[in-house]
C-alpha positions in Angstrom: 148.5 126.5 32.4 146.3 125.5 29.5 143.0 127.2 28.8 141.1 123.9 29.4 142.8 123.4 32.8 142.1 127.0 33.8 138.4 126.6 32.8 138.2 123.4 34.9 139.8 125.1 37.9 137.4 128.1 37.6 134.4 125.7 37.5 135.5 123.8 40.6 136.4 127.0 42.4 133.1 128.7 41.8 130.7 125.8 42.6 128.6 126.0 45.8 130.1 123.7 48.4 127.6 124.3 51.2 125.5 121.3 52.4 126.4 117.7 52.0 124.9 117.1 48.5 127.5 116.0 46.0 125.2 116.1 42.9 127.4 118.8 41.3 129.9 116.0 40.7 127.5 114.1 38.4 129.4 113.4 35.2 132.7 114.5 36.7 133.3 111.9 39.4 131.6 108.7 40.6 131.8 106.6 43.8 130.6 103.1 44.3 128.0 102.8 47.0 128.2 100.5 50.1 126.1 97.3 49.7 124.1 97.8 52.9 122.1 101.0 51.8 122.5 103.1 55.0 119.6 105.4 54.2 117.1 102.5 54.0 118.4 101.0 57.3 118.3 104.4 59.0 114.7 104.9 58.0 113.8 101.5 59.4 115.4 102.4 62.8 113.8 105.8 62.9 110.3 104.3 62.5 110.9 102.2 65.6 112.4 104.9 67.9 110.7 107.2 70.4 113.5 109.8 70.6 116.3 110.2 68.1 119.4 112.2 67.7 121.4 112.6 64.5 124.9 113.8 65.2 126.8 116.0 62.7 123.9 115.9 60.3 125.6 118.0 57.6 122.9 119.7 55.5 120.4 117.2 56.7 120.1 115.6 53.3 120.5 112.0 54.4 118.2 112.3 57.5 115.6 114.1 55.4 115.3 111.1 53.2 113.5 109.1 55.9 109.8 108.7 55.6 108.9 108.9 59.3 110.4 110.3 62.5 109.8 109.6 66.2 107.8 112.0 68.3 111.1 113.6 69.4 113.7 114.0 66.7 116.8 116.2 66.9 119.9 116.8 64.7 123.1 118.6 65.5 125.5 120.4 63.1 128.4 122.8 63.6 129.0 124.5 60.3 126.7 127.6 59.9 125.8 127.1 56.2 124.9 123.5 56.9 122.8 124.5 60.0 120.8 126.8 57.7 120.3 124.1 55.1 119.5 121.4 57.6 116.9 123.7 59.2 115.2 124.3 55.8 115.1 120.6 55.1 114.3 119.1 58.5 112.0 121.6 60.3 109.1 120.8 57.9 109.5 117.2 58.9 109.4 117.9 62.7 113.1 117.6 63.3 114.7 120.2 65.6 118.2 121.3 64.4 120.6 122.4 67.1 123.8 124.3 66.3 126.6 122.5 68.2 130.4 122.7 67.9 130.9 119.0 67.6 132.9 119.0 70.8 131.8 117.3 74.1 129.6 117.6 75.9 126.5 117.1 73.7 123.9 119.7 74.7 121.4 117.1 76.0 120.7 115.5 79.3 121.6 111.9 80.3 119.6 109.1 78.7 117.7 111.5 76.4 117.5 109.3 73.3 116.8 105.7 72.5 118.5 106.1 69.0 121.6 108.0 68.1 122.7 108.1 64.5 125.4 109.6 62.3 126.6 109.4 58.7 130.3 110.2 58.2 130.9 112.0 61.5 134.2 113.9 61.6 134.8 112.9 65.2 133.1 110.3 67.4 132.8 111.0 71.2 131.8 107.6 72.4 131.5 108.6 76.1 128.9 111.3 75.1 127.0 108.9 72.8 126.8 106.4 75.7 125.7 109.2 78.1 122.8 110.4 76.1 121.6 106.9 75.2 118.9 105.3 77.2 119.3 101.7 78.5 118.9 99.4 75.6 119.2 102.3 73.2 121.3 102.0 70.1 123.9 103.9 68.1 123.6 103.3 64.4 126.0 104.9 62.0 128.0 104.8 58.8 131.6 105.9 59.4 134.4 106.8 57.0 137.1 104.1 57.3 140.9 104.1 57.3 142.9 105.5 54.4 139.8 106.6 52.6 140.6 108.4 49.4 144.2 108.4 50.3 145.3 107.9 46.7 144.1 111.5 46.1 145.2 112.9 49.5 148.7 111.5 49.1 148.9 112.8 45.6 148.9 116.2 47.1 150.5 115.7 50.5 152.9 112.8 49.9 153.0 109.5 51.9 151.1 109.5 55.2 151.9 106.1 56.7 150.9 106.9 60.3 147.6 108.6 59.3 146.5 105.5 57.3 145.6 103.7 60.6 143.2 106.4 61.6 139.4 105.5 61.8 140.2 101.8 61.8 137.0 99.9 62.7 138.9 97.7 65.2 140.0 100.8 67.1 136.5 102.3 67.1 135.0 99.0 68.4 137.5 99.1 71.2 136.7 102.7 72.0 132.9 102.1 72.0 133.3 99.1 74.3 135.5 101.2 76.6 132.7 103.7 76.8 130.3 100.9 78.0 128.6 100.1 74.7 128.0 96.6 73.3 128.8 96.1 69.6 126.0 94.4 67.7 127.3 94.6 64.1 130.2 95.9 62.1 130.4 95.7 58.3 133.2 97.1 56.1 133.5 98.0 52.4 136.2 99.3 50.0 134.6 101.4 47.2 136.0 102.5 43.9 136.1 106.3 43.1 136.7 107.6 39.6 137.5 111.3 39.0 137.2 112.5 35.5 138.4 116.1 35.6 140.3 118.5 37.8 137.1 120.6 38.5 135.9 117.7 40.6 139.1 117.6 42.5 139.0 121.3 43.3 135.4 121.0 44.3 136.1 118.1 46.6 139.1 119.7 48.3 137.1 122.8 48.9 134.2 120.8 50.4 136.0 118.0 52.3 138.5 120.4 53.8 140.2 117.9 56.1 141.5 115.9 53.2 144.1 118.5 52.2 143.8 121.1 55.0 146.0 123.8 53.4 144.6 123.4 49.9 144.4 126.4 47.7 144.6 126.5 43.9 147.6 128.7 44.0 149.6 126.5 46.5 148.9 123.3 44.6 148.8 124.6 41.0 151.7 122.3 40.0 150.0 119.2 41.4 146.7 120.2 39.7 148.5 120.5 36.4 150.1 117.0 36.9 146.8 115.5 37.9 145.1 117.1 34.8 147.8 115.5 32.6 147.3 112.1 34.3 143.5 112.2 33.8 144.0 113.3 30.1 146.3 110.3 29.6 144.4 107.6 31.6 140.8 108.8 31.4 140.3 109.0 35.1 142.1 109.2 38.5 141.1 106.1 40.5 141.0 106.1 44.3 139.1 104.1 46.9 136.9 105.1 49.8 136.4 102.9 52.8 133.3 102.8 54.9 132.0 100.8 57.9 128.5 100.3 59.2 128.5 100.1 63.0 125.7 99.4 65.5 126.1 99.4 69.2 123.8 99.0 72.2 123.8 100.5 75.6 123.3 97.5 77.9 
């Protein structure tokens, strides 16, 4: 392994991966943003709500960007480092952070909220979302779409043809409707990702652990070397993320 590759791997391995802030990647990787500007739309909906729930809030960074919150505002998160970070960010804004394992049931009573939101939830429990929503309440979220970043994932794991269908918006619409929700809007986007060094890859695979669940530097040293050579030759490794904006109403 070359000295430059070793240094990049050390950098990616030592970076702090708590929270859901990806600013460490500045200058190392870039991802195109969806055209609908989820944070702005989220803030608009929060201003009109009376009781809100943000599910799987991560470190609270996205929710904390809103300029106003309803009288009752709650966020859930499962990973302890994120719970601590979200508490620091959201408590001063009047948002209660609840540690929750991201498994049903949600720790709230029926019809507790008129707005449920989420950005990039790892799992979506539609029956629980419908249960905690009030009549005429809405679910508003940005989800990760099918085969997102699969160019990178399959570089390490090989072809995953069956997994490419997961998170398809058509399937999510069907599941939401089966839970009794009415779909108001669905928008989709495919977004270019450029990765400029292996440090960014190591950081991402440590942070987004479900991409390559068994990732360690030692186990994938050969693939990291091959990826380093590819980036040196081409200037970047290109992948594509997929996103969809989804809004549903409880009739």
